[in-house]
Legacy VTK file of the C-alpha trace (Angstrom):
# vtk DataFile Version 3.0
C-alpha trace
ASCII
DATASET POLYDATA
POINTS 252 float
103.861 -8.862 -44.334
106.602 -9.902 -41.914
106.970 -6.377 -40.523
103.234 -6.160 -39.950
103.203 -9.545 -38.215
106.081 -8.535 -35.931
104.375 -5.208 -35.197
101.216 -7.055 -34.145
103.203 -9.362 -31.883
104.962 -6.440 -30.215
101.647 -4.606 -29.877
100.053 -7.574 -28.125
103.034 -7.955 -25.822
103.362 -4.300 -24.830
99.618 -3.988 -24.223
99.981 -6.341 -21.252
103.270 -5.070 -19.882
103.166 -1.271 -20.224
100.890 1.623 -19.436
99.512 3.211 -22.630
101.636 6.349 -22.322
104.916 4.465 -21.947
103.908 2.018 -24.648
103.320 4.863 -27.089
106.552 6.616 -26.160
108.448 3.391 -26.774
106.700 2.852 -30.091
107.466 6.394 -31.216
111.132 5.842 -30.355
111.078 2.701 -32.480
109.871 4.788 -35.421
112.795 7.138 -34.808
115.223 4.215 -34.919
113.561 2.951 -38.076
113.870 6.351 -39.742
117.525 6.659 -38.736
118.221 3.204 -40.098
116.399 3.954 -43.351
118.382 7.140 -43.944
121.640 5.392 -43.062
120.958 2.611 -45.547
119.989 5.161 -48.206
123.176 7.133 -47.576
125.297 3.987 -47.807
123.663 2.951 -51.087
124.119 6.414 -52.550
127.797 6.561 -51.630
128.604 3.038 -52.784
126.447 2.784 -55.904
126.193 6.454 -56.929
122.467 6.120 -57.593
120.905 9.225 -56.106
117.584 8.935 -57.947
116.983 5.367 -56.790
118.049 6.235 -53.241
115.429 8.989 -53.086
112.716 6.517 -54.022
113.975 3.947 -51.509
113.432 6.572 -48.807
110.011 7.380 -50.282
108.783 3.771 -50.136
110.515 3.145 -46.810
108.812 6.165 -45.265
105.437 4.763 -46.322
106.231 1.536 -44.464
106.061 3.575 -41.251
102.405 2.524 -41.305
103.485 -0.940 -40.128
104.173 0.587 -36.704
100.605 1.815 -36.265
99.201 -1.358 -34.631
101.796 -1.020 -31.881
100.275 2.225 -30.577
97.630 2.158 -27.849
94.727 4.379 -28.923
93.237 4.427 -25.406
95.619 7.299 -24.607
96.049 10.563 -26.510
99.755 9.832 -26.930
99.038 7.536 -29.903
99.532 10.747 -31.876
103.235 10.360 -31.178
103.220 8.138 -34.253
103.896 11.354 -36.209
106.990 12.250 -34.196
109.341 11.479 -37.078
107.308 13.338 -39.742
106.986 16.346 -37.448
110.717 16.527 -36.762
111.494 15.927 -40.436
109.184 18.751 -41.529
111.125 21.203 -39.359
114.389 19.745 -40.603
113.413 20.072 -44.265
112.302 23.679 -43.852
115.538 24.547 -42.047
117.815 22.795 -44.542
115.854 23.843 -47.597
115.160 27.484 -46.783
117.753 28.543 -44.199
120.878 26.366 -44.267
120.657 25.785 -48.045
123.793 23.658 -48.226
123.865 21.545 -51.425
126.432 19.229 -49.827
124.223 18.405 -46.852
123.514 14.668 -46.543
119.729 15.052 -46.444
119.816 17.318 -49.487
121.824 14.741 -51.436
119.517 11.889 -50.409
116.121 13.574 -50.752
116.562 15.843 -53.771
116.914 15.044 -57.448
119.467 17.713 -58.257
121.186 18.435 -54.916
119.253 21.692 -54.761
118.288 22.550 -51.138
115.105 24.324 -52.263
113.831 21.041 -53.701
113.295 19.797 -50.134
110.474 22.328 -49.844
108.488 20.692 -52.644
107.981 16.935 -52.995
109.697 15.805 -49.776
107.943 18.397 -47.600
104.582 17.656 -49.230
105.035 13.974 -48.456
106.007 14.667 -44.838
102.998 16.946 -44.280
100.814 14.263 -45.831
102.209 11.724 -43.337
101.415 14.068 -40.445
97.837 14.495 -41.643
97.258 10.788 -42.230
98.869 9.865 -38.912
96.419 12.053 -36.982
93.261 12.156 -39.112
93.241 8.724 -40.779
95.061 6.616 -38.190
94.212 2.898 -38.436
91.535 3.501 -41.091
91.023 1.988 -44.521
91.290 5.410 -46.110
94.642 5.934 -44.436
95.890 2.568 -45.703
94.710 3.314 -49.245
96.253 6.783 -49.251
99.645 5.543 -48.105
99.529 2.611 -50.531
98.797 4.985 -53.404
101.270 7.742 -52.599
103.915 5.740 -50.768
104.058 2.499 -52.752
102.446 3.144 -56.148
103.883 6.606 -56.715
107.123 5.557 -55.032
108.085 2.679 -57.320
106.648 4.043 -60.576
109.656 6.263 -61.438
112.051 3.348 -60.941
109.999 1.107 -63.210
109.715 3.912 -65.739
113.429 4.684 -65.683
114.608 1.147 -66.388
111.701 -0.381 -68.287
109.686 2.555 -69.603
109.687 2.553 -73.417
106.147 3.636 -74.264
105.953 7.320 -73.366
102.880 9.519 -73.025
101.898 12.862 -71.563
98.584 14.194 -70.253
97.695 17.909 -70.268
99.361 19.644 -67.292
101.313 16.484 -66.434
104.890 15.516 -67.124
106.140 12.763 -69.396
105.276 9.286 -68.106
105.638 5.743 -69.364
102.948 3.104 -69.801
105.167 0.609 -67.963
105.698 2.932 -64.990
102.013 3.801 -64.735
100.786 0.218 -65.108
103.390 -1.808 -63.223
104.411 0.949 -60.829
101.500 3.165 -59.854
98.587 0.836 -60.614
99.991 -2.506 -59.495
101.936 -0.951 -56.592
98.747 0.637 -55.253
96.836 -2.649 -55.431
99.574 -4.609 -53.667
100.101 -1.841 -51.111
96.400 -1.723 -50.239
96.180 -5.421 -49.493
99.494 -5.426 -47.609
98.413 -2.541 -45.381
94.912 -3.927 -44.815
96.542 -7.134 -43.595
99.140 -5.386 -41.434
96.557 -3.136 -39.774
94.050 -5.984 -39.384
91.466 -4.066 -41.401
88.680 -5.718 -43.396
89.624 -6.121 -47.018
87.754 -4.510 -49.898
86.445 -6.127 -53.086
89.010 -6.248 -55.870
86.952 -3.992 -58.152
87.064 -1.169 -55.567
90.809 -1.534 -55.045
91.232 -1.427 -58.813
89.134 1.752 -58.875
91.473 3.430 -56.371
94.497 2.213 -58.316
93.045 3.699 -61.502
92.356 7.023 -59.749
95.916 7.065 -58.430
97.345 6.307 -61.870
95.375 9.143 -63.458
96.256 11.604 -60.680
99.962 10.762 -60.913
99.967 11.182 -64.677
97.949 14.409 -64.694
99.664 16.136 -61.758
101.787 19.192 -62.634
105.494 18.787 -62.024
106.378 18.462 -58.349
102.751 18.298 -57.212
101.957 14.573 -57.362
102.457 14.249 -53.589
99.616 16.736 -53.255
97.321 15.755 -56.132
97.167 12.014 -55.452
95.962 12.158 -51.818
93.579 15.022 -52.569
91.927 13.165 -55.422
91.564 9.955 -53.408
90.331 11.775 -50.301
87.645 13.722 -52.153
86.610 10.620 -54.093
86.042 8.779 -50.809
84.265 11.817 -49.380
81.927 11.853 -52.400
81.494 8.080 -52.612
82.038 6.678 -49.086
80.666 3.270 -50.074
83.925 2.655 -51.950
85.700 1.793 -48.701
82.921 -0.256 -47.147
LINES 1 253
252 0 1 2 3 4 5 6 7 8 9 10 11 12 13 14 15 16 17 18 19 20 21 22 23 24 25 26 27 28 29 30 31 32 33 34 35 36 37 38 39 40 41 42 43 44 45 46 47 48 49 50 51 52 53 54 55 56 57 58 59 60 61 62 63 64 65 66 67 68 69 70 71 72 73 74 75 76 77 78 79 80 81 82 83 84 85 86 87 88 89 90 91 92 93 94 95 96 97 98 99 100 101 102 103 104 105 106 107 108 109 110 111 112 113 114 115 116 117 118 119 120 121 122 123 124 125 126 127 128 129 130 131 132 133 134 135 136 137 138 139 140 141 142 143 144 145 146 147 148 149 150 151 152 153 154 155 156 157 158 159 160 161 162 163 164 165 166 167 168 169 170 171 172 173 174 175 176 177 178 179 180 181 182 183 184 185 186 187 188 189 190 191 192 193 194 195 196 197 198 199 200 201 202 203 204 205 206 207 208 209 210 211 212 213 214 215 216 217 218 219 220 221 222 223 224 225 226 227 228 229 230 231 232 233 234 235 236 237 238 239 240 241 242 243 244 245 246 247 248 249 250 251
């Protein structure tokens, strides 16, 4: 909430003091600084605490919080699309380090992969980055965009942590991997609900009735549980997007 409030204050200030182009360039540079800081913190935690799995999910959730910068961009100029500067650069970086450099000791490989395998960057992490690029251009400042990022960035981001430490009741759906009731309920479901309301507030979007938010949380939970291994970053947004396309009244 605090980040969203600060973003709104900065947005109001820059709107009066800068031309739209320069405002958007400045805002995009702030997202670069944020991304650098996030990766630095993740690297520090990994080196000090030796918790690579948790570090990966910290980056996952932190990347989703990039949405808090959206209100700072001035949509009166085409340069608002610079909000995807970081995802665009990261997509190139992941392809280079995952397919060409292929160094298992590379810092990004250690932070963003489960097993220090460079090729892993071309799966979940790259899917998430491409998703961010699509949302940042096609669903910018929309309720669908907020819901999608809440579902994939917050719900799907914290579920594995909850499942790892508190998951005792295991289950598996056809095609999906092993999940835990605790991770699905308190991670995916609850994380999606909280994320939706947090992002609606930060973006100054009208809220939705609780029953509709619960519906999206339930869809996200099912998609995360049913997704084949390594494809949840693709299945979750696709299922939500096509649900909204079929039933647009859900986001009214």
